[in-house]
DOSEDO-97205 format. One record per residue (C-alpha): x, y, z; residue in three letters; residue number from 1; chain. Coordinates in steps of 0.1 Angstrom, whole numbers. Example, Ala and Ser with C-alpha at 12.3 -4.5 7.8 and 13.67 -1.06 7.14 Angstrom:
ATOM     px     py     pz  rest   nr  kette
ATOM    123    -45     78   Ala    1      A
ATOM    137    -11     71   Ser    2      A
This chain:
ATOM     px     py     pz  rest   nr  kette
ATOM   -542   -446    129   Met    1      A
ATOM   -554   -479    115   Gly    2      A
ATOM   -589   -472    126   Gln    3      A
ATOM   -588   -437    111   Ile    4      A
ATOM   -578   -452     77   Val    5      A
ATOM   -606   -478     80   Ser    6      A
ATOM   -632   -452     90   Asn    7      A
ATOM   -622   -430     60   Ile    8      A
ATOM   -632   -459     37   Gly    9      A
ATOM   -663   -467     58   Ser   10      A
ATOM   -675   -431     58   Tyr   11      A
ATOM   -669   -428     20   Met   12      A
ATOM   -692   -458     16   Thr   13      A
ATOM   -718   -443     39   Tyr   14      A
ATOM   -718   -410     20   Leu   15      A
ATOM   -719   -427    -14   Ala   16      A
ATOM   -747   -450     -2   Ile   17      A
ATOM   -767   -420     11   Thr   18      A
ATOM   -764   -402    -22   Ile   19      A
ATOM   -774   -434    -41   Trp   20      A
ATOM   -804   -441    -18   Ala   21      A
ATOM   -816   -405    -20   Trp   22      A
ATOM   -814   -406    -58   Gln   23      A
ATOM   -836   -437    -60   Ile   24      A
ATOM   -860   -430    -32   Thr   25      A
ATOM   -860   -393    -24   Gly   26      A
ATOM   -873   -403     10   Ser   27      A
ATOM   -860   -392     45   Ala   28      A
ATOM   -877   -423     59   Thr   29      A
ATOM   -857   -446     37   Ala   30      A
ATOM   -824   -430     48   Leu   31      A
ATOM   -834   -430     85   Ala   32      A
ATOM   -843   -467     84   Leu   33      A
ATOM   -807   -476     74   Val   34      A
ATOM   -796   -460    107   Gly   35      A
ATOM   -825   -476    126   Phe   36      A
ATOM   -816   -512    116   Phe   37      A
ATOM   -780   -506    124   Thr   38      A
ATOM   -788   -493    158   Ile   39      A
ATOM   -814   -521    164   Leu   40      A
ATOM   -789   -549    161   Ser   41      A
ATOM   -765   -530    184   Arg   42      A
ATOM   -793   -528    211   Ile   43      A
ATOM   -800   -565    208   Leu   44      A
ATOM   -763   -575    210   Val   45      A
ATOM   -751   -549    235   Ser   46      A
ATOM   -759   -567    268   Pro   47      A
ATOM   -741   -598    256   Phe   48      A
ATOM   -713   -578    240   Ala   49      A
ATOM   -704   -565    275   Gly   50      A
ATOM   -700   -600    288   Val   51      A
ATOM   -680   -610    257   Ile   52      A
ATOM   -656   -580    260   Val   53      A
ATOM   -650   -587    297   Asp   54      A
ATOM   -642   -623    290   Arg   55      A
ATOM   -624   -626    256   Phe   56      A
ATOM   -593   -610    241   Asn   57      A
ATOM   -603   -574    232   Arg   58      A
ATOM   -577   -571    204   Lys   59      A
ATOM   -591   -601    185   Tyr   60      A
ATOM   -627   -587    190   Leu   61      A
ATOM   -616   -555    173   Met   62      A
ATOM   -601   -575    144   Met   63      A
ATOM   -634   -595    141   Leu   64      A
ATOM   -654   -563    138   Gly   65      A
ATOM   -633   -551    109   Asp   66      A
ATOM   -633   -585     92   Ser   67      A
ATOM   -671   -587     92   Val   68      A
ATOM   -675   -551     80   Ala   69      A
ATOM   -651   -559     51   Ala   70      A
ATOM   -671   -590     41   Ile   71      A
ATOM   -704   -571     41   Leu   72      A
ATOM   -689   -543     20   Thr   73      A
ATOM   -678   -569     -6   Ile   74      A
ATOM   -714   -583     -6   Val   75      A
ATOM   -728   -549    -14   Leu   76      A
ATOM   -702   -544    -41   Leu   77      A
ATOM   -712   -577    -58   Leu   78      A
ATOM   -749   -569    -55   Leu   79      A
ATOM   -743   -536    -72   Tyr   80      A
ATOM   -721   -550   -100   Leu   81      A
ATOM   -748   -576   -108   Thr   82      A
ATOM   -775   -548   -107   Glu   83      A
ATOM   -793   -565    -78   Asn   84      A
ATOM   -786   -539    -51   Leu   85      A
ATOM   -819   -527    -34   Gln   86      A
ATOM   -826   -504     -5   Ile   87      A
ATOM   -835   -534     18   Trp   88      A
ATOM   -800   -548     13   His   89      A
ATOM   -787   -518     32   Leu   90      A
ATOM   -811   -525     60   Tyr   91      A
ATOM   -800   -562     62   Leu   92      A
ATOM   -762   -554     61   Thr   93      A
ATOM   -767   -527     86   Gly   94      A
ATOM   -785   -551    109   Leu   95      A
ATOM   -757   -577    107   Ile   96      A
ATOM   -728   -552    109   Asn   97      A
ATOM   -743   -532    138   Gly   98      A
ATOM   -738   -560    163   Gly   99      A
ATOM   -702   -566    155   Phe  100      A
ATOM   -695   -528    155   Val  101      A
ATOM   -710   -527    190   Gln  102      A
ATOM   -686   -554    202   Ile  103      A
ATOM   -657   -537    185   Gln  104      A
ATOM   -664   -503    200   Glu  105      A
ATOM   -669   -517    235   Leu  106      A
ATOM   -636   -535    232   Ala  107      A
ATOM   -620   -503    221   Tyr  108      A
ATOM   -634   -480    248   Ser  109      A
ATOM   -629   -506    276   Ser  110      A
ATOM   -592   -508    267   Ser  111      A
ATOM   -584   -472    274   Ile  112      A
ATOM   -582   -477    311   Ala  113      A
ATOM   -557   -505    307   Met  114      A
ATOM   -534   -484    285   Met  115      A
ATOM   -532   -450    300   Val  116      A
ATOM   -532   -436    336   Pro  117      A
ATOM   -563   -421    351   Lys  118      A
ATOM   -553   -385    348   His  119      A
ATOM   -549   -389    310   Gln  120      A
ATOM   -584   -405    304   Tyr  121      A
ATOM   -598   -373    289   Ala  122      A
ATOM   -568   -368    266   Arg  123      A
ATOM   -569   -404    254   Ala  124      A
ATOM   -607   -402    248   Ser  125      A
ATOM   -603   -369    229   Ser  126      A
ATOM   -576   -384    207   Ile  127      A
ATOM   -600   -413    201   Gly  128      A
ATOM   -624   -387    187   Ser  129      A
ATOM   -600   -384    158   Leu  130      A
ATOM   -612   -419    148   Val  131      A
ATOM   -647   -405    145   Glu  132      A
ATOM   -640   -370    131   Tyr  133      A
ATOM   -609   -376    110   Gly  134      A
ATOM   -628   -393     82   Pro  135      A
ATOM   -652   -364     81   Phe  136      A
ATOM   -624   -342     68   Val  137      A
ATOM   -612   -365     40   Phe  138      A
ATOM   -641   -388     30   Ser  139      A
ATOM   -665   -361     17   Pro  140      A
ATOM   -638   -346     -5   Ala  141      A
ATOM   -628   -380    -19   Leu  142      A
ATOM   -664   -389    -25   Val  143      A
ATOM   -671   -356    -42   Gly  144      A
ATOM   -642   -363    -66   Ile  145      A
ATOM   -645   -400    -71   Leu  146      A
ATOM   -682   -407    -70   Tyr  147      A
ATOM   -690   -389   -103   Pro  148      A
ATOM   -661   -408   -119   Ile  149      A
ATOM   -662   -443   -104   Thr  150      A
ATOM   -697   -444    -89   Gly  151      A
ATOM   -705   -468    -61   Leu  152      A
ATOM   -681   -494    -74   Val  153      A
ATOM   -649   -474    -68   Gly  154      A
ATOM   -660   -462    -33   Ile  155      A
ATOM   -668   -498    -21   Leu  156      A
ATOM   -635   -511    -35   Thr  157      A
ATOM   -615   -485    -16   Ile  158      A
ATOM   -634   -492     15   Asp  159      A
ATOM   -626   -529     13   Thr  160      A
ATOM   -589   -521     11   Met  161      A
ATOM   -590   -498     41   Thr  162      A
ATOM   -602   -527     63   Phe  163      A
ATOM   -570   -546     56   Ala  164      A
ATOM   -550   -516     69   Val  165      A
ATOM   -570   -516    101   Ala  166      A
ATOM   -566   -553    107   Ile  167      A
ATOM   -529   -552    100   Ala  168      A
ATOM   -523   -523    124   Ser  169      A
ATOM   -539   -541    153   Leu  170      A
ATOM   -514   -570    149   Leu  171      A
ATOM   -486   -547    161   Phe  172      A
ATOM   -505   -531    191   Val  173      A
ATOM   -503   -545    226   Asn  174      A
ATOM   -537   -543    243   Ile  175      A
ATOM   -535   -556    280   Pro  176      A
ATOM   -563   -576    294   Gln  177      A
ATOM   -579   -567    327   Pro  178      A
ATOM   -574   -589    357   Ser  179      A
ATOM   -603   -612    367   Gln  180      A
ATOM   -591   -619    402   Ser  181      A
ATOM   -617   -598    419   Asp  182      A
ATOM   -645   -606    396   Asp  183      A
ATOM   -669   -634    407   Asn  184      A
ATOM   -689   -634    375   Ser  185      A
ATOM   -677   -669    366   His  186      A
ATOM   -700   -681    393   Asn  187      A
ATOM   -730   -662    378   Gln  188      A
ATOM   -755   -673    352   Thr  189      A
ATOM   -753   -657    318   Ile  190      A
ATOM   -785   -637    327   Trp  191      A
ATOM   -769   -624    359   Gln  192      A
ATOM   -739   -613    339   Gln  193      A
ATOM   -760   -596    313   Val  194      A
ATOM   -779   -575    338   Ile  195      A
ATOM   -748   -569    360   Phe  196      A
ATOM   -742   -535    344   Gly  197      A
ATOM   -777   -523    350   Leu  198      A
ATOM   -776   -534    387   Asn  199      A
ATOM   -742   -517    391   Tyr  200      A
ATOM   -755   -484    378   Ile  201      A
ATOM   -787   -485    398   Leu  202      A
ATOM   -767   -488    430   Thr  203      A
ATOM   -750   -455    423   Lys  204      A
ATOM   -776   -427    420   Pro  205      A
ATOM   -752   -402    404   Gly  206      A
ATOM   -743   -426    376   Leu  207      A
ATOM   -780   -435    371   Ser  208      A
ATOM   -789   -399    368   Gly  209      A
ATOM   -761   -393    343   Leu  210      A
ATOM   -773   -423    323   Leu  211      A
ATOM   -808   -408    320   Val  212      A
ATOM   -793   -375    309   Ala  213      A
ATOM   -770   -390    283   Thr  214      A
ATOM   -799   -412    270   Ser  215      A
ATOM   -820   -381    265   Leu  216      A
ATOM   -791   -364    248   Phe  217      A
ATOM   -787   -392    223   Trp  218      A
ATOM   -824   -392    215   Phe  219      A
ATOM   -824   -355    208   Met  220      A
ATOM   -791   -356    190   Tyr  221      A
ATOM   -799   -385    167   Gln  222      A
ATOM   -834   -371    159   Leu  223      A
ATOM   -816   -341    144   Gly  224      A
ATOM   -789   -363    128   Thr  225      A
ATOM   -814   -385    111   Ala  226      A
ATOM   -829   -356     91   Ile  227      A
ATOM   -797   -336     88   Tyr  228      A
ATOM   -785   -352     55   Glu  229      A
ATOM   -819   -353     37   Pro  230      A
ATOM   -825   -317     48   Met  231      A
ATOM   -793   -305     31   Ile  232      A
ATOM   -800   -327      0   Leu  233      A
ATOM   -836   -314     -2   Ala  234      A
ATOM   -827   -277      2   Arg  235      A
ATOM   -799   -280    -24   Thr  236      A
ATOM   -817   -301    -50   Gly  237      A
ATOM   -794   -331    -42   Gly  238      A
ATOM   -762   -311    -46   Asn  239      A
ATOM   -735   -336    -35   Ser  240      A
ATOM   -708   -308    -35   Ala  241      A
ATOM   -726   -288     -8   Val  242      A
ATOM   -734   -320     11   Phe  243      A
ATOM   -697   -329     11   Ser  244      A
ATOM   -686   -294     21   Asn  245      A
ATOM   -709   -293     51   Val  246      A
ATOM   -698   -328     62   Thr  247      A
ATOM   -661   -318     58   Ser  248      A
ATOM   -667   -288     80   Ala  249      A
ATOM   -680   -312    107   Ala  250      A
ATOM   -648   -332    104   Gly  251      A
ATOM   -625   -302    106   Val  252      A
ATOM   -643   -290    137   Gly  253      A
ATOM   -642   -324    153   Gly  254      A
ATOM   -604   -327    146   Val  255      A
ATOM   -597   -293    160   Phe  256      A
ATOM   -618   -300    191   Gly  257      A
ATOM   -601   -334    196   Ala  258      A
ATOM   -566   -320    193   Val  259      A
ATOM   -574   -291    216   Ala  260      A
ATOM   -586   -315    243   Ile  261      A
ATOM   -556   -337    237   Gly  262      A
ATOM   -533   -308    244   Ile  263      A
ATOM   -553   -292    272   Trp  264      A
ATOM   -567   -323    289   Gly  265      A
ATOM   -601   -308    296   Gly  266      A
ATOM   -615   -293    328   Pro  267      A
ATOM   -607   -312    361   Gln  268      A
ATOM   -644   -312    368   Arg  269      A
ATOM   -656   -335    341   Arg  270      A
ATOM   -693   -325    345   Ile  271      A
ATOM   -683   -289    336   Lys  272      A
ATOM   -669   -302    303   Gly  273      A
ATOM   -701   -321    297   Ile  274      A
ATOM   -723   -290    302   Val  275      A
ATOM   -701   -266    282   Ile  276      A
ATOM   -699   -291    253   Gly  277      A
ATOM   -736   -297    254   Leu  278      A
ATOM   -744   -260    253   Val  279      A
ATOM   -719   -255    224   Gly  280      A
ATOM   -735   -283    204   Val  281      A
ATOM   -771   -271    210   Ser  282      A
ATOM   -763   -234    202   Leu  283      A
ATOM   -745   -244    170   Ser  284      A
ATOM   -774   -266    159   Arg  285      A
ATOM   -798   -237    166   Thr  286      A
ATOM   -779   -216    141   Val  287      A
ATOM   -778   -245    116   Phe  288      A
ATOM   -815   -250    117   Gly  289      A
ATOM   -822   -213    110   Leu  290      A
ATOM   -796   -211     82   Gly  291      A
ATOM   -807   -214     46   Gln  292      A
ATOM   -774   -210     28   Ile  293      A
ATOM   -743   -234     27   Pro  294      A
ATOM   -720   -208     44   Leu  295      A
ATOM   -741   -208     76   Ile  296      A
ATOM   -744   -246     75   Trp  297      A
ATOM   -706   -249     72   Val  298      A
ATOM   -698   -225    101   Ile  299      A
ATOM   -725   -240    124   Ala  300      A
ATOM   -715   -275    117   Gln  301      A
ATOM   -679   -267    124   Phe  302      A
ATOM   -688   -252    157   Cys  303      A
ATOM   -710   -281    167   Ser  304      A
ATOM   -683   -307    160   Ser  305      A
ATOM   -658   -284    177   Leu  306      A
ATOM   -678   -287    209   Ser  307      A
ATOM   -684   -325    207   Phe  308      A
ATOM   -650   -338    217   Pro  309      A
ATOM   -652   -318    250   Leu  310      A
ATOM   -686   -333    257   Leu  311      A
ATOM   -677   -368    247   Gly  312      A
ATOM   -642   -370    263   Ser  313      A
ATOM   -654   -355    296   Ser  314      A
ATOM   -683   -380    299   Glu  315      A
ATOM   -661   -410    289   Thr  316      A
ATOM   -633   -399    314   Ala  317      A
ATOM   -659   -397    341   Leu  318      A
ATOM   -672   -432    335   Trp  319      A
ATOM   -637   -446    332   Leu  320      A
ATOM   -628   -431    365   Thr  321      A
ATOM   -658   -445    384   Lys  322      A
ATOM   -659   -480    369   Val  323      A
ATOM   -632   -506    375   Ala  324      A
ATOM   -615   -519    342   Pro  325      A
ATOM   -626   -555    346   Asn  326      A
ATOM   -663   -543    349   Leu  327      A
ATOM   -663   -517    321   Gln  328      A
ATOM   -674   -541    293   Gly  329      A
ATOM   -707   -549    311   Arg  330      A
ATOM   -713   -515    326   Val  331      A
ATOM   -705   -497    293   Phe  332      A
ATOM   -727   -521    275   Ala  333      A
ATOM   -756   -510    296   Thr  334      A
ATOM   -748   -473    288   Arg  335      A
ATOM   -749   -483    251   Arg  336      A
ATOM   -782   -501    254   Val  337      A
ATOM   -799   -470    268   Phe  338      A
ATOM   -782   -446    244   Gly  339      A
ATOM   -788   -469    214   Leu  340      A
ATOM   -825   -475    223   Thr  341      A
ATOM   -833   -438    225   Thr  342      A
ATOM   -812   -433    192   Ser  343      A
ATOM   -832   -461    175   Ala  344      A
ATOM   -864   -445    186   Leu  345      A
ATOM   -852   -412    172   Ala  346      A
ATOM   -843   -427    138   Tyr  347      A
ATOM   -876   -445    137   Leu  348      A
ATOM   -898   -414    142   Ile  349      A
ATOM   -876   -388    125   Ala  350      A
ATOM   -883   -399     89   Gly  351      A
ATOM   -921   -401     92   Pro  352      A
ATOM   -922   -368    112   Leu  353      A
ATOM   -903   -351     84   Ala  354      A
ATOM   -920   -368     54   Asp  355      A
ATOM   -956   -368     66   Tyr  356      A
ATOM   -960   -339     91   Ile  357      A
ATOM   -934   -312     89   Phe  358      A
ATOM   -926   -312     52   Glu  359      A
ATOM   -962   -311     39   Pro  360      A
ATOM   -969   -283     64   Ala  361      A
ATOM   -943   -262     47   Phe  362      A
ATOM   -955   -268     12   Ala  363      A
ATOM   -972   -239     -6   Pro  364      A
ATOM  -1004   -233     14   Gly  365      A
ATOM   -992   -255     42   Gly  366      A
ATOM  -1003   -248     78   Lys  367      A
ATOM   -968   -239     91   Leu  368      A
ATOM   -956   -221     60   Ala  369      A
ATOM   -975   -189     69   Ala  370      A
ATOM   -963   -190    105   Ile  371      A
ATOM   -927   -200    102   Phe  372      A
ATOM   -919   -194     66   Gly  373      A
ATOM   -902   -162     74   Gly  374      A
ATOM   -876   -180     95   Phe  375      A
ATOM   -872   -213     76   Phe  376      A
ATOM   -884   -205     41   Gly  377      A
ATOM   -909   -228     23   Thr  378      A
ATOM   -907   -257      0   Gly  379      A
ATOM   -885   -288      3   Lys  380      A
ATOM   -864   -291     34   Gly  381      A
ATOM   -881   -262     53   Ala  382      A
ATOM   -902   -285     74   Gly  383      A
ATOM   -871   -306     83   Met  384      A
ATOM   -853   -273     93   Ala  385      A
ATOM   -881   -265    118   Leu  386      A
ATOM   -879   -300    133   Leu  387      A
ATOM   -842   -297    135   Tyr  388      A
ATOM   -846   -263    153   Glu  389      A
ATOM   -870   -277    179   Ile  390      A
ATOM   -845   -305    185   Asn  391      A
ATOM   -817   -281    190   Ala  392      A
ATOM   -837   -260    216   Leu  393      A
ATOM   -845   -292    235   Cys  394      A
ATOM   -807   -300    237   Leu  395      A
ATOM   -802   -265    252   Leu  396      A
ATOM   -828   -272    279   Leu  397      A
ATOM   -811   -305    287   Leu  398      A
ATOM   -778   -286    292   Gly  399      A
ATOM   -796   -263    317   Tyr  400      A
ATOM   -810   -293    335   Ala  401      A
ATOM   -776   -310    339   Val  402      A
ATOM   -762   -278    353   Tyr  403      A
ATOM   -790   -271    378   Thr  404      A
ATOM   -798   -306    391   Leu  405      A
ATOM   -775   -314    422   Pro  406      A
ATOM   -774   -352    414   Met  407      A
ATOM   -758   -344    381   Leu  408      A
ATOM   -738   -314    389   Arg  409      A
ATOM   -722   -332    419   Asn  410      A
ATOM   -719   -367    404   Val  411      A
ATOM   -681   -367    407   Glu  412      A
ATOM   -684   -361    445   Asp  413      A
ATOM   -714   -385    450   Ile  414      A
ATOM   -698   -415    433   Val  415      A
ATOM   -663   -425    445   Pro  416      A
ATOM   -635   -434    420   Asp  417      A
ATOM   -631   -471    414   His  418      A
ATOM   -596   -470    429   Asp  419      A
ATOM   -605   -448    459   Ala  420      A
ATOM   -601   -477    484   Ser  421      A
ATOM   -566   -483    472   Ile  422      A
ATOM   -553   -449    482   Lys  423      A
């Protein structure tokens, strides 16, 4: 609950900053670079973050992440009040904050196995999705109301206060630490500890195949995400109300999906949940890319986010089941490195693809306007819609590959549970 409150403030800031940056730049590349620099620092920190999470108190690491984010929000507020805020400041603060967010998220995800029994992993992971999707419900509405009145100052001030709630809530939560009795990493060099996660995954072909599939997923998913916001703003003339409504629909869908998995628990075969969730996300995005009116965007975004908790909780539960708790920090860090690297690449190329290739091709007289104009329209945002559609179809192909490849379909049988020898 503390993290939900904090994330409501953080997402309010993100939305307000996105609107502000679009107003002063009108560039998809500028917005995508904010995400790129945040992910870049997470990539650089992630291998070491795994070692840190497996060695130090995870509760204090979570508190550290919130504290750094609060300080950086105050810095942005002061820069704005003194009329010195520039777009590169967002890149720099994202670069700093991303590393601490990575440590915080690893500490959070690695604590699940210490707090709930194995058969509840999917439920716990899905309820954890509320931390991600809950803010989508409230933040856009609050920004839509407050941003025209208070501007960036009011949003950043609220965000600062929400961090205090998150830190205070952690003080009252008991987060057990994993036992180190069967871990010989204290005798390893720092480099051996850093690459431990990669070596661990490579010795288990099923997990390595799953790692490749999820890395491809994050590349395709983030390529679409990087242009999703500028596409809506471009097609609506910068209408913040439509932008907020579509984002809220994503939050409502995610909350419904998370609660449903929390009640149901997901399929016993986790790979089945991954495939169904992946297909649901890709089909919803296919409809979104073809849509040209807010109602279709709202429905498609709701359905996409509705499918995501099933996908995410199933994958997380699978990894939690296969990796021992005292190793999860380093192994999960390796997962994040691969996923974040492909995500960073997606953010890096999405903006230029949109601004310099797809958007000009849909301008009046453009090369693609005559071919695809009947499907996506013409003018601002149409080129990004085609790029988004290509991305959605690639996600659908990935779902088919996961379902048909034996290494992935049978990963739960190929890789034993981490406690199998105890039974």
